[in-house]
VOPAGU-2260 file (C-alpha; in pm, 1 decimal, decimal comma):
REM VOPAGU-2260
SITE   aa  ch    i         X         Y         Z
SITE  MET   A    0    -480,8   -1616,6   -3022,9
SITE  ASP   A    1    -685,8   -1816,1   -3271,7
SITE  LYS   A    2    -460,2   -2086,3   -3281,9
SITE  LYS   A    3    -409,8   -2149,1   -2893,5
SITE  VAL   A    4    -548,2   -2518,4   -2777,4
SITE  PHE   A    5    -574,2   -2705,4   -2494,3
SITE  TRP   A    6    -506,8   -3073,9   -2412,8
SITE  PHE   A    7    -746,8   -3304,7   -2274,2
SITE  VAL   A    8    -615,3   -3602,3   -2057,7
SITE  VAL   A    9    -823,2   -3871,8   -1933,2
SITE  GLY   A   10    -678,8   -4076,9   -1645,7
SITE  SER   A   11    -763,2   -4445,8   -1646,9
SITE  GLN   A   12    -556,1   -4795,0   -1564,1
SITE  HIS   A   13    -541,4   -5120,5   -1714,5
SITE  LEU   A   14    -677,7   -5302,1   -1382,8
SITE  TYR   A   15   -1047,8   -5295,2   -1518,9
SITE  GLY   A   16    -963,5   -5477,9   -1850,8
SITE  GLU   A   17    -977,4   -5369,0   -2207,0
SITE  GLU   A   18   -1388,9   -5316,0   -2265,6
SITE  ALA   A   19   -1371,8   -5061,7   -2001,6
SITE  LEU   A   20   -1108,3   -4857,0   -2114,5
SITE  GLU   A   21   -1278,0   -4864,3   -2482,0
SITE  GLN   A   22   -1573,9   -4714,4   -2288,1
SITE  VAL   A   23   -1373,7   -4466,6   -2147,6
SITE  LYS   A   24   -1247,4   -4375,1   -2470,3
SITE  GLU   A   25   -1560,8   -4324,4   -2581,7
SITE  ASP   A   26   -1700,4   -4135,2   -2303,1
SITE  ALA   A   27   -1439,0   -3900,0   -2310,8
SITE  LYS   A   28   -1490,8   -3829,5   -2711,5
SITE  LYS   A   29   -1833,4   -3700,3   -2612,4
SITE  LEU   A   30   -1723,3   -3530,1   -2334,4
SITE  VAL   A   31   -1497,5   -3319,0   -2541,7
SITE  ALA   A   32   -1737,2   -3290,3   -2840,8
SITE  GLY   A   33   -1973,9   -3130,7   -2593,8
SITE  LEU   A   34   -1774,1   -2904,8   -2437,9
SITE  ASN   A   35   -1629,1   -2794,6   -2778,8
SITE  ASP   A   36   -1998,5   -2760,3   -2891,6
SITE  SER   A   37   -2094,1   -2569,3   -2611,3
SITE  LYS   A   38   -1971,6   -2240,3   -2782,6
SITE  ILE   A   39   -1877,9   -2092,4   -2423,4
SITE  LEU   A   40   -1501,9   -2219,6   -2432,6
SITE  PRO   A   41   -1287,5   -1943,1   -2622,0
SITE  TYR   A   42   -1052,2   -2213,2   -2721,8
SITE  PRO   A   43   -1061,0   -2606,6   -2831,5
SITE  ILE   A   44   -1007,0   -2892,3   -2653,4
SITE  ILE   A   45    -835,5   -3155,7   -2792,4
SITE  LEU   A   46    -815,2   -3514,9   -2622,0
SITE  GLN   A   47    -522,4   -3696,6   -2602,0
SITE  ASN   A   48    -431,4   -4095,0   -2588,1
SITE  LEU   A   49    -592,2   -4260,5   -2242,1
SITE  ALA   A   50    -308,8   -4164,1   -1956,6
SITE  ILE   A   51    -294,0   -4498,9   -1820,8
SITE  THR   A   52      72,1   -4578,7   -1769,5
SITE  LYS   A   53     322,1   -4379,2   -1600,8
SITE  GLU   A   54     554,2   -4375,2   -1952,1
SITE  LYS   A   55     236,7   -4229,9   -2128,9
SITE  ILE   A   56     171,2   -3942,1   -1903,9
SITE  THR   A   57     504,6   -3871,4   -1920,6
SITE  GLN   A   58     528,6   -3850,0   -2277,1
SITE  ILE   A   59     233,0   -3649,4   -2280,1
SITE  MET   A   60     327,8   -3393,2   -2066,3
SITE  LYS   A   61     666,3   -3317,4   -2225,2
SITE  GLU   A   62     476,1   -3282,7   -2543,0
SITE  ALA   A   63     248,6   -3040,0   -2405,3
SITE  ASN   A   64     559,4   -2827,0   -2288,6
SITE  TYR   A   65     709,8   -2864,3   -2661,7
SITE  HIS   A   66     412,9   -2720,6   -2862,7
SITE  ASP   A   67     354,4   -2389,7   -2825,6
SITE  GLU   A   68     -13,0   -2394,8   -2933,4
SITE  VAL   A   69    -108,7   -2576,1   -2624,3
SITE  ASN   A   70    -153,8   -2320,7   -2358,2
SITE  GLY   A   71    -276,9   -2586,7   -2099,4
SITE  VAL   A   72    -389,1   -2914,0   -1961,4
SITE  ILE   A   73    -711,5   -3023,1   -1844,5
SITE  THR   A   74    -733,1   -3387,5   -1679,6
SITE  TRP   A   75   -1034,6   -3578,3   -1607,9
SITE  MET   A   76   -1021,5   -3901,1   -1403,0
SITE  HIS   A   77   -1286,4   -4114,6   -1552,2
SITE  THR   A   78   -1185,8   -4444,8   -1316,0
SITE  PHE   A   79    -928,4   -4466,8   -1010,8
SITE  SER   A   80    -630,0   -4359,4   -1182,9
SITE  PRO   A   81    -293,7   -4461,8    -938,1
SITE  ALA   A   82    -121,9   -4117,7    -870,8
SITE  LYS   A   83     201,8   -4253,9    -833,4
SITE  MET   A   84     215,2   -4286,0   -1228,5
SITE  TRP   A   85     142,5   -3920,9   -1267,4
SITE  ILE   A   86     428,2   -3774,0   -1065,7
SITE  ARG   A   87     686,8   -3733,8   -1311,5
SITE  GLY   A   88     493,2   -3614,8   -1595,3
SITE  THR   A   89     328,1   -3366,8   -1334,1
SITE  GLN   A   90     664,1   -3238,5   -1227,9
SITE  LEU   A   91     776,6   -3189,1   -1608,0
SITE  LEU   A   92     466,3   -2989,7   -1689,5
SITE  GLN   A   93     544,8   -2650,1   -1753,5
SITE  LYS   A   94     184,2   -2531,9   -1882,2
SITE  PRO   A   95    -142,0   -2440,7   -1653,3
SITE  LEU   A   96    -306,1   -2763,4   -1508,0
SITE  LEU   A   97    -704,9   -2776,5   -1497,4
SITE  HIS   A   98    -842,2   -3071,3   -1313,3
SITE  LEU   A   99   -1181,2   -3138,7   -1392,6
SITE  ALA   A  100   -1349,5   -3327,2   -1134,3
SITE  THR   A  101   -1684,6   -3439,6   -1276,3
SITE  GLN   A  102   -1802,6   -3788,9   -1429,3
SITE  PHE   A  103   -1941,7   -3886,6   -1750,7
SITE  ASN   A  104   -2309,2   -3967,1   -1639,8
SITE  GLU   A  105   -2511,8   -3692,5   -1444,2
SITE  SER   A  106   -2698,2   -3926,9   -1227,2
SITE  ILE   A  107   -2670,9   -4280,2   -1019,3
SITE  PRO   A  108   -2885,8   -4514,2   -1212,2
SITE  TRP   A  109   -3018,7   -4665,6    -908,5
SITE  LYS   A  110   -3217,8   -4948,9   -1079,8
SITE  THR   A  111   -2917,0   -5103,9   -1310,8
SITE  ILE   A  112   -2650,0   -5018,0   -1096,2
SITE  ASN   A  113   -2384,7   -5309,5   -1069,9
SITE  MET   A  114   -2004,7   -5324,6    -973,4
SITE  ASP   A  115   -1923,3   -5310,4   -1348,5
SITE  PHE   A  116   -2077,5   -4945,3   -1345,3
SITE  MET   A  117   -1906,5   -4833,8   -1009,6
SITE  ASN   A  118   -1580,4   -4934,9   -1153,2
SITE  LEU   A  119   -1604,2   -4766,8   -1465,6
SITE  ASN   A  120   -1736,5   -4465,1   -1297,0
SITE  GLN   A  121   -1560,4   -4416,9    -997,4
SITE  SER   A  122   -1462,9   -4041,7   -1048,0
SITE  ALA   A  123   -1493,7   -3940,7    -684,1
SITE  HIS   A  124   -1256,2   -4231,2    -597,0
SITE  GLY   A  125    -998,6   -4093,9    -893,2
SITE  ASP   A  126   -1063,3   -3724,8    -789,7
SITE  ARG   A  127    -929,1   -3805,3    -455,8
SITE  GLU   A  128    -621,7   -4023,9    -541,0
SITE  TYR   A  129    -520,7   -3745,6    -802,0
SITE  GLY   A  130    -569,5   -3449,9    -619,8
SITE  PHE   A  131    -366,9   -3561,1    -350,5
SITE  ILE   A  132     -25,1   -3609,7    -576,9
SITE  ASN   A  133    -100,1   -3199,2    -734,1
SITE  ALA   A  134    -118,1   -3132,3    -327,9
SITE  ARG   A  135     178,8   -3303,8    -219,8
SITE  LEU   A  136     359,8   -3157,2    -572,3
SITE  GLN   A  137     258,9   -2815,4    -452,3
SITE  LYS   A  138     154,5   -2776,8    -868,7
SITE  ASN   A  139     -94,6   -2477,0    -810,3
SITE  ASN   A  140    -338,0   -2610,2   -1035,2
SITE  GLU   A  141    -667,5   -2522,9   -1071,7
SITE  ILE   A  142    -980,1   -2760,4    -971,7
SITE  VAL   A  143   -1331,7   -2717,9   -1147,9
SITE  VAL   A  144   -1633,8   -2943,6    -987,0
SITE  GLY   A  145   -1942,7   -3039,3   -1128,8
SITE  ASN   A  146   -2151,4   -3171,9   -1389,6
SITE  TRP   A  147   -1922,3   -3107,6   -1696,2
SITE  GLN   A  148   -2289,8   -3024,9   -1931,1
SITE  LYS   A  149   -2358,3   -2739,9   -1701,5
SITE  LYS   A  150   -2325,1   -2379,5   -1813,6
SITE  ASP   A  151   -2144,7   -2229,4   -1487,9
SITE  VAL   A  152   -1889,3   -2541,8   -1480,2
SITE  GLN   A  153   -1812,5   -2474,5   -1897,1
SITE  GLU   A  154   -1790,8   -2106,7   -1790,2
SITE  LYS   A  155   -1526,7   -2218,2   -1521,7
SITE  ILE   A  156   -1332,7   -2364,7   -1760,9
SITE  ALA   A  157   -1337,2   -2077,9   -2001,5
SITE  ARG   A  158   -1242,4   -1844,9   -1738,8
SITE  PHE   A  159    -924,3   -2072,9   -1666,3
SITE  MET   A  160    -858,0   -2083,3   -2015,7
SITE  GLU   A  161    -843,6   -1695,0   -2053,5
SITE  VAL   A  162    -575,7   -1700,5   -1728,8
SITE  ALA   A  163    -416,6   -1989,4   -1893,4
SITE  VAL   A  164    -315,2   -1802,1   -2180,3
SITE  ALA   A  165    -242,4   -1476,4   -2022,8
SITE  TYR   A  166      16,4   -1718,2   -1807,7
SITE  ASN   A  167     211,8   -1833,8   -2130,2
SITE  GLU   A  168     162,5   -1451,9   -2317,2
SITE  SER   A  169     294,1   -1286,1   -1981,8
SITE  PHE   A  170     644,2   -1425,0   -2075,5
SITE  ASN   A  171     618,8   -1277,6   -2432,1
SITE  ILE   A  172     515,1    -936,6   -2246,8
SITE  LYS   A  173     811,7    -646,3   -2321,5
SITE  VAL   A  174     792,3    -313,7   -2190,4
SITE  ALA   A  175     940,8     -38,5   -2352,9
SITE  ARG   A  176    1021,2     263,1   -2092,3
SITE  PHE   A  177    1037,6     577,6   -2326,9
SITE  GLY   A  178    1254,0     819,2   -2054,0
SITE  ASP   A  179    1308,3     751,8   -1644,7
SITE  ASN   A  180    1049,4     722,3   -1362,7
SITE  MET   A  181     889,5    1034,8   -1217,8
SITE  ARG   A  182    1137,0    1183,0    -993,5
SITE  ASP   A  183    1110,7    1113,6    -619,8
SITE  VAL   A  184     777,2     904,3    -684,0
SITE  ALA   A  185     820,2     551,3    -485,0
SITE  VAL   A  186     524,5     320,0    -607,5
SITE  THR   A  187     649,9     324,9   -1000,7
SITE  GLU   A  188    1003,9     158,1    -863,2
SITE  GLY   A  189    1079,0    -207,2    -922,6
SITE  ASP   A  190    1318,2    -499,5    -970,6
SITE  LYS   A  191    1296,8    -540,0   -1327,6
SITE  VAL   A  192    1526,4    -873,0   -1259,2
SITE  GLU   A  193    1287,4   -1006,3   -1039,3
SITE  ALA   A  194     989,6    -928,3   -1269,3
SITE  GLU   A  195    1138,9   -1104,0   -1562,5
SITE  ILE   A  196    1198,5   -1419,0   -1312,0
SITE  LYS   A  197     896,8   -1427,8   -1170,2
SITE  PHE   A  198     653,6   -1312,8   -1464,3
SITE  GLY   A  199     874,0   -1300,5   -1776,4
SITE  TRP   A  200     830,1    -967,2   -1813,0
SITE  GLN   A  201    1117,5    -790,0   -2000,4
SITE  VAL   A  202    1152,1    -422,4   -1949,4
SITE  ASP   A  203    1399,3    -182,3   -2172,1
SITE  TYR   A  204    1472,8     149,4   -2121,7
SITE  PHE   A  205    1484,4     394,5   -2436,4
SITE  GLY   A  206    1588,7     749,1   -2474,0
SITE  ILE   A  207    1342,1     968,3   -2580,3
SITE  GLY   A  208    1575,8    1047,5   -2853,1
SITE  ASP   A  209    1546,1     714,5   -2965,7
SITE  LEU   A  210    1139,1     762,6   -3006,9
SITE  VAL   A  211    1120,8    1138,0   -3132,5
SITE  LYS   A  212    1343,3    1012,9   -3420,2
SITE  VAL   A  213    1082,2     772,0   -3539,3
SITE  ILE   A  214     809,2    1022,9   -3479,5
SITE  ASN   A  215     970,2    1242,4   -3699,1
SITE  GLU   A  216     998,6     989,1   -3997,4
SITE  VAL   A  217     627,5    1018,2   -4015,4
SITE  THR   A  218     484,8    1155,2   -4306,1
SITE  ASP   A  219     240,9    1477,2   -4295,9
SITE  ASN   A  220      24,4    1246,9   -4556,4
SITE  GLU   A  221      -7,6     950,0   -4280,8
SITE  ALA   A  222     -84,6    1216,3   -4011,0
SITE  GLU   A  223    -369,0    1347,5   -4256,6
SITE  LYS   A  224    -478,6    1019,8   -4355,9
SITE  LEU   A  225    -518,5     880,2   -3961,1
SITE  TYR   A  226    -656,6    1275,5   -3893,2
SITE  ALA   A  227    -930,9    1154,2   -4133,7
SITE  GLU   A  228    -994,0     828,7   -3946,3
SITE  TYR   A  229   -1007,0    1042,6   -3596,2
SITE  LYS   A  230   -1306,6    1244,4   -3755,4
SITE  THR   A  231   -1519,3     929,2   -3833,7
SITE  LEU   A  232   -1476,2     788,4   -3527,5
SITE  TYR   A  233   -1503,8    1095,2   -3257,8
SITE  ASP   A  234   -1690,7    1407,9   -3202,3
SITE  LEU   A  235   -1392,7    1737,5   -3249,3
SITE  ASP   A  236   -1463,0    1974,0   -2955,8
SITE  PHE   A  237   -1277,1    2270,1   -3106,8
SITE  GLY   A  238   -1317,4    2493,6   -2748,6
SITE  ASN   A  239   -1138,5    2800,0   -2768,9
SITE  TYR   A  240    -920,3    2686,2   -3056,8
SITE  ASP   A  241    -991,7    2785,8   -3459,1
SITE  GLU   A  242   -1030,4    2478,6   -3624,9
SITE  GLU   A  243    -675,2    2523,1   -3812,4
SITE  THR   A  244    -491,1    2548,9   -3494,1
SITE  PHE   A  245    -708,3    2257,6   -3328,9
SITE  LYS   A  246    -637,2    2029,2   -3609,4
SITE  LYS   A  247    -234,5    2139,3   -3591,9
SITE  HIS   A  248    -220,1    1988,7   -3217,9
SITE  VAL   A  249    -435,7    1707,3   -3296,7
SITE  LEU   A  250    -170,6    1580,9   -3593,6
SITE  VAL   A  251      77,1    1616,9   -3310,8
SITE  GLN   A  252    -110,6    1321,8   -3168,3
SITE  ALA   A  253    -174,0    1130,8   -3511,7
SITE  LYS   A  254     251,0    1149,1   -3576,0
SITE  GLN   A  255     294,3    1023,7   -3244,2
SITE  GLU   A  256      34,4     776,0   -3273,2
SITE  ILE   A  257     188,0     627,2   -3585,8
SITE  GLY   A  258     544,5     669,8   -3452,0
SITE  ILE   A  259     525,7     488,4   -3076,6
SITE  LYS   A  260     334,4     209,3   -3296,3
SITE  ARG   A  261     611,7     156,0   -3522,8
SITE  PHE   A  262     899,8     160,9   -3246,0
SITE  LEU   A  263     693,6     -97,4   -3042,3
SITE  ASP   A  264     601,0    -325,5   -3302,9
SITE  GLN   A  265     969,5    -326,7   -3480,5
SITE  GLY   A  266    1074,4    -461,9   -3132,0
SITE  ASN   A  267     796,8    -660,4   -3054,8
SITE  TYR   A  268     713,8    -423,1   -2759,7
SITE  LYS   A  269     321,2    -472,5   -2627,3
SITE  ALA   A  270     348,8    -249,1   -2339,4
SITE  PHE   A  271     502,9     103,7   -2305,1
SITE  THR   A  272     533,1     411,8   -2062,6
SITE  THR   A  273     598,3     758,2   -2130,2
SITE  ASN   A  274     684,3    1025,2   -1855,5
SITE  PHE   A  275     622,8    1423,7   -1870,4
SITE  GLU   A  276     922,2    1463,0   -1700,7
SITE  ASP   A  277    1106,4    1334,4   -2025,4
SITE  LEU   A  278    1003,9    1509,1   -2309,4
SITE  TYR   A  279    1312,8    1639,7   -2488,8
SITE  GLY   A  280    1213,2    1676,4   -2849,4
SITE  MET   A  281     860,9    1603,6   -2825,8
SITE  ASP   A  282     577,6    1887,0   -2911,2
SITE  GLN   A  283     342,7    1723,2   -2680,8
SITE  LEU   A  284     283,4    1507,8   -2411,4
SITE  PRO   A  285     145,6    1189,8   -2593,4
SITE  GLY   A  286    -221,6    1164,3   -2494,3
SITE  LEU   A  287    -490,2    1065,7   -2761,0
SITE  ALA   A  288    -163,1     884,7   -2901,2
SITE  VAL   A  289    -137,8     679,6   -2590,2
SITE  GLN   A  290    -551,5     633,8   -2572,1
SITE  ARG   A  291    -570,5     502,2   -2907,3
SITE  LEU   A  292    -252,0     225,7   -2867,6
SITE  MET   A  293    -433,8     101,8   -2558,2
SITE  ALA   A  294    -751,6      38,4   -2743,1
SITE  GLN   A  295    -541,1    -142,0   -2989,5
SITE  GLY   A  296    -424,4    -392,3   -2669,8
SITE  TYR   A  297    -110,8    -228,7   -2603,0
SITE  GLY   A  298     -40,9    -192,6   -2230,1
SITE  PHE   A  299      61,4     121,5   -2060,9
SITE  ALA   A  300      97,0     316,3   -1772,1
SITE  GLY   A  301     214,5     682,2   -1675,7
SITE  GLU   A  302     555,1     852,9   -1476,8
SITE  GLY   A  303     771,4     549,4   -1638,6
SITE  ASP   A  304     535,8     299,1   -1443,5
SITE  TRP   A  305     640,2     -12,1   -1621,1
SITE  LYS   A  306     479,7    -268,7   -1343,1
SITE  THR   A  307     145,2    -106,5   -1427,9
SITE  ALA   A  308     240,1    -113,0   -1786,8
SITE  ALA   A  309     309,0    -510,3   -1812,3
SITE  LEU   A  310       6,1    -567,2   -1581,2
SITE  ASP   A  311    -218,9    -391,5   -1822,1
SITE  ARG   A  312    -108,3    -583,7   -2104,9
SITE  LEU   A  313    -164,0    -875,3   -1906,3
SITE  LEU   A  314    -472,8    -824,5   -1795,1
SITE  LYS   A  315    -577,3    -690,8   -2151,6
SITE  ILE   A  316    -483,5   -1045,4   -2298,0
SITE  MET   A  317    -684,7   -1214,8   -1987,1
SITE  SER   A  318    -997,4   -1016,3   -2099,7
SITE  ASN   A  319    -930,5   -1040,2   -2459,7
SITE  ASN   A  320    -900,3    -623,5   -2407,6
SITE  LYS   A  321   -1283,0    -586,5   -2327,3
SITE  SER   A  322   -1339,6    -282,8   -2059,9
SITE  THR   A  323    -985,1    -309,7   -1921,1
SITE  GLY   A  324    -715,3     -35,2   -1871,2
SITE  PHE   A  325    -482,2     151,8   -1701,7
SITE  VAL   A  326    -638,6     393,2   -1470,2
SITE  GLU   A  327    -561,3     647,1   -1168,2
SITE  ASP   A  328    -715,3     693,6    -803,7
SITE  TYR   A  329    -772,2    1102,1    -856,7
SITE  THR   A  330   -1050,7    1260,1    -627,1
SITE  TYR   A  331   -1256,5    1143,5    -352,0
SITE  GLU   A  332   -1666,3    1202,2    -340,1
SITE  LEU   A  333   -1706,7    1194,4      71,5
SITE  ALA   A  334   -2100,9    1337,9      40,9
SITE  GLN   A  335   -2265,9    1092,0     307,1
SITE  GLY   A  336   -2410,1     809,4     113,4
SITE  LYS   A  337   -2240,8     894,8    -197,6
SITE  GLU   A  338   -1848,0     794,7    -106,4
SITE  ALA   A  339   -1680,6     715,7    -428,7
SITE  VAL   A  340   -1353,9     741,0    -619,9
SITE  LEU   A  341   -1301,7     969,4    -949,4
SITE  ALA   A  342   -1027,3     744,9   -1129,7
SITE  SER   A  343    -880,0     933,4   -1434,4
SITE  HIS   A  344    -533,4    1083,9   -1540,0
SITE  MET   A  345    -362,2    1356,7   -1694,8
SITE  LEU   A  346    -462,1    1246,5   -2046,2
SITE  GLU   A  347    -419,8     896,5   -2075,0
SITE  VAL   A  348    -743,7     694,7   -1990,1
SITE  ASP   A  349    -813,2     394,6   -2162,1
SITE  PRO   A  350   -1075,0     412,0   -2412,6
SITE  THR   A  351   -1232,0      42,1   -2393,1
SITE  LEU   A  352   -1376,2     191,3   -2033,6
SITE  GLY   A  353   -1572,3     452,0   -2191,9
SITE  ALA   A  354   -1954,9     435,3   -2216,8
SITE  THR   A  355   -2014,8     742,7   -2426,5
SITE  LYS   A  356   -1869,1     846,9   -2776,7
SITE  PRO   A  357   -1529,6    1023,3   -2717,0
SITE  LYS   A  358   -1461,8    1357,5   -2812,9
SITE  ILE   A  359   -1113,1    1498,6   -2912,5
SITE  LEU   A  360   -1041,0    1799,1   -2716,5
SITE  VAL   A  361    -742,5    2017,2   -2701,7
SITE  SER   A  362    -668,2    2155,0   -2371,9
SITE  PRO   A  363    -338,1    2322,9   -2195,4
SITE  LEU   A  364    -140,6    2058,6   -1933,0
SITE  SER   A  365      77,0    2241,1   -1694,1
SITE  MET   A  366     291,2    1971,5   -1690,4
SITE  GLY   A  367     542,3    1891,1   -1915,1
SITE  ASN   A  368     582,1    2271,7   -2038,7
SITE  LYS   A  369     473,3    2175,5   -2391,4
SITE  GLN   A  370     256,8    2255,1   -2628,4
SITE  ASP   A  371    -112,3    2194,7   -2552,4
SITE  PRO   A  372    -166,5    1840,0   -2631,4
SITE  ALA   A  373    -499,6    1670,2   -2752,8
SITE  ARG   A  374    -664,8    1353,9   -2587,0
SITE  LEU   A  375   -1006,1    1159,7   -2595,8
SITE  VAL   A  376   -1282,6    1286,7   -2341,8
SITE  PHE   A  377   -1559,2    1020,9   -2247,1
SITE  ASP   A  378   -1709,8     908,3   -1926,7
SITE  GLY   A  379   -1669,3     549,1   -1805,3
SITE  LYS   A  380   -1888,3     241,9   -1800,1
SITE  LYS   A  381   -2101,4     129,4   -1501,0
SITE  GLY   A  382   -2043,5    -233,0   -1415,6
SITE  GLU   A  383   -1886,0    -455,4   -1129,8
SITE  GLY   A  384   -1542,4    -495,2   -1178,2
SITE  ILE   A  385   -1191,6    -504,4   -1008,2
SITE  VAL   A  386    -919,7    -263,2    -941,1
SITE  VAL   A  387    -547,6    -438,3    -970,6
SITE  SER   A  388    -229,1    -282,2    -842,1
SITE  MET   A  389     149,9    -441,2    -826,0
SITE  ALA   A  390     393,6    -317,4    -569,9
SITE  ASP   A  391     691,8    -394,4    -527,0
SITE  PHE   A  392     799,5    -469,3     -96,5
SITE  GLY   A  393    1202,7    -518,2    -176,8
SITE  THR   A  394    1169,9    -880,1     -47,5
SITE  HIS   A  395     879,8    -952,6    -264,4
SITE  TYR   A  396     591,1    -865,2    -523,2
SITE  LYS   A  397     212,8    -803,6    -432,7
SITE  LEU   A  398     -63,9    -810,9    -626,9
SITE  LEU   A  399    -358,7    -620,0    -476,0
SITE  VAL   A  400    -742,1    -666,4    -574,1
SITE  GLN   A  401   -1026,3    -459,9    -465,0
SITE  ASP   A  402   -1398,6    -510,6    -570,3
SITE  VAL   A  403   -1561,3    -164,9    -726,3
SITE  SER   A  404   -1898,8    -123,4    -891,4
SITE  CYS   A  405   -1863,6     108,2   -1158,3
SITE  PHE   A  406   -2135,7     388,2   -1250,0
SITE  GLU   A  407   -2197,4     653,9   -1496,2
SITE  PRO   A  408   -2165,2     982,2   -1387,2
SITE  LYS   A  409   -2497,3    1197,4   -1329,4
SITE  GLU   A  410   -2362,6    1529,0   -1346,8
SITE  ALA   A  411   -2182,8    1709,2   -1652,8
SITE  ALA   A  412   -1855,8    1837,8   -1563,2
SITE  PRO   A  413   -1770,4    2115,2   -1851,6
SITE  ASN   A  414   -1424,2    2204,3   -1720,8
SITE  LEU   A  415   -1288,5    1859,2   -1688,5
SITE  PRO   A  416   -1085,3    1786,1   -2005,8
SITE  VAL   A  417    -999,9    1435,5   -1920,7
SITE  ALA   A  418   -1201,0    1129,8   -1944,0
SITE  ARG   A  419   -1340,4    1012,8   -1599,3
SITE  ILE   A  420   -1424,6     694,9   -1425,4
SITE  LEU   A  421   -1630,0     657,0   -1129,2
SITE  TRP   A  422   -1666,7     384,4    -890,5
SITE  GLU   A  423   -1813,8     276,9    -529,6
SITE  LEU   A  424   -1577,6      47,4    -303,0
SITE  LYS   A  425   -1696,0    -282,1    -184,8
SITE  PRO   A  426   -1775,3    -357,9     102,6
SITE  ASP   A  427   -1790,7      -4,2     192,2
SITE  PHE   A  428   -1559,7     303,4     119,6
SITE  ALA   A  429   -1390,1     352,0     456,0
SITE  THR   A  430   -1320,8       3,2     470,9
SITE  SER   A  431   -1173,5     -28,6     132,7
SITE  VAL   A  432    -940,2     258,0     121,8
SITE  ASN   A  433    -803,6     175,1     465,0
SITE  ARG   A  434    -709,0    -176,9     333,0
SITE  TRP   A  435    -572,5     -37,7      45,2
SITE  ILE   A  436    -353,7     198,2     199,7
SITE  GLN   A  437    -276,9     -11,9     464,7
SITE  GLN   A  438    -136,6    -325,6     219,9
SITE  GLY   A  439      62,4     -67,3      32,5
SITE  GLY   A  440    -155,9     -26,0    -259,5
SITE  GLY   A  441     -58,8     258,3    -508,8
SITE  HIS   A  442    -237,1     506,5    -691,6
SITE  HIS   A  443    -155,2     336,1   -1050,0
SITE  SER   A  444    -370,9      37,7   -1113,2
SITE  VAL   A  445    -573,1    -186,3   -1402,3
SITE  LEU   A  446    -947,9    -144,2   -1408,8
SITE  SER   A  447   -1128,3    -462,6   -1555,8
SITE  LEU   A  448   -1527,2    -496,4   -1554,7
SITE  SER   A  449   -1451,9    -835,5   -1746,8
SITE  LEU   A  450   -1241,9   -1021,3   -1516,5
SITE  THR   A  451   -1331,0   -1174,6   -1205,8
SITE  PRO   A  452   -1085,3   -1178,8    -842,3
SITE  GLU   A  453   -1075,2   -1530,3    -908,2
SITE  GLN   A  454    -885,9   -1519,3   -1269,5
SITE  VAL   A  455    -651,7   -1273,7   -1095,3
SITE  LYS   A  456    -593,8   -1525,7    -799,2
SITE  SER   A  457    -550,3   -1818,3   -1044,3
SITE  TRP   A  458    -268,1   -1625,0   -1234,8
SITE  GLY   A  459    -133,3   -1482,4    -933,0
SITE  LYS   A  460    -118,8   -1869,9    -776,6
SITE  MET   A  461      53,2   -2013,7   -1110,0
SITE  VAL   A  462     351,4   -1744,3   -1075,3
SITE  GLY   A  463     384,8   -1797,7    -685,6
SITE  LEU   A  464     255,7   -1452,9    -623,2
SITE  GLU   A  465     147,9   -1298,4    -317,5
SITE  VAL   A  466    -242,8   -1184,6    -405,4
SITE  VAL   A  467    -444,3    -987,5    -142,9
SITE  HIS   A  468    -822,6    -950,1    -175,0
SITE  LEU   A  469    -890,3    -672,3      -5,2
SITE  TYR   A  470   -1281,6    -750,2     -39,4
């Protein structure tokens, strides 16, 4: 990720003379240096040659497409820049575009202002001309308005960068489906061809035997080494098991973690699914193994739900894997004034969402009819966040975004052998649940305490996706 950059393109024209253009160049250098020195932007900005002719603009945009390290283009109209010059280049640009509506100076110098100053600093004029052509071309670009030196403006640019990187990386997301979808479940289905056309997601099926073969090749020494690592990171809760039996069950998950990771990496897969109805040849449903891989940045969803697995990976990229992961709505709290949702899963709750030190627990699992699997158990973090779910309606995809306020549990749950995450819904419980159900939101989703609704909507706009923000 550290090799990614954004190009900064400054619009002007020859009309104001070479002296004015030299000043535009100097101002642009200072502006770009100031943004890079702010330490707020996650990726560097590189200043390009002045965009003062149709030919130069077209060349810049074509080269931006060609260079893989360029993840987006930021444009600034220092002066008036006739927008017909931008048509061809903007049409050709295949990278995310941000229009920075700012000007070099913060305030108007009333005591010295003259027409030379007006001509040089007419961003207000240039923004409207340039903005019109982007609107007419239906470019779906982002617009950030304000003084470029202010923190809030720089933070908006930073959030755009995170979305732009995710947009480009979306076309590299490959999902490995180990087994098929859970039988009779509707929301895990979807059009994989349309998903690859629209989002860039490649979804491939593998029989469980393909994965079991790789897992069985993991050596006992490799598993023992990973088990030693587990002991340094987590508490071990033996529960009703003796230490030898407990370790035996955990070593199964260690081999699964190594084997799944090896399989994914060999095929350059960054997301995957499992299905408890399809475990032929496996000793346990992967639990701890999946949680560990999610913590490393792999996308995941259960029951063969490849849409949510890919979405999980996408939002992990966008958030730099901070407090973002796969969840499932499980149980309501309906006491008046305390209404909330308990989110969890059979085993696979993402540790990046955890507030407490995880413990490894071994416990029976009725689904799958296999050995008692090991899993990480913890309580979720508190914070403002969003829950995001992808749905396929046959005619089109839809992305639902819901605002939530997560809180740490106040009561112990000694008999619950899975991680738990609690959130309150906005604007209120009944309204939010009603809207989610009416819009067809599924029970699988991705929770992020790092991303904003605007960032998710921005990505949706880039790919031409219907996004419904329920708050």
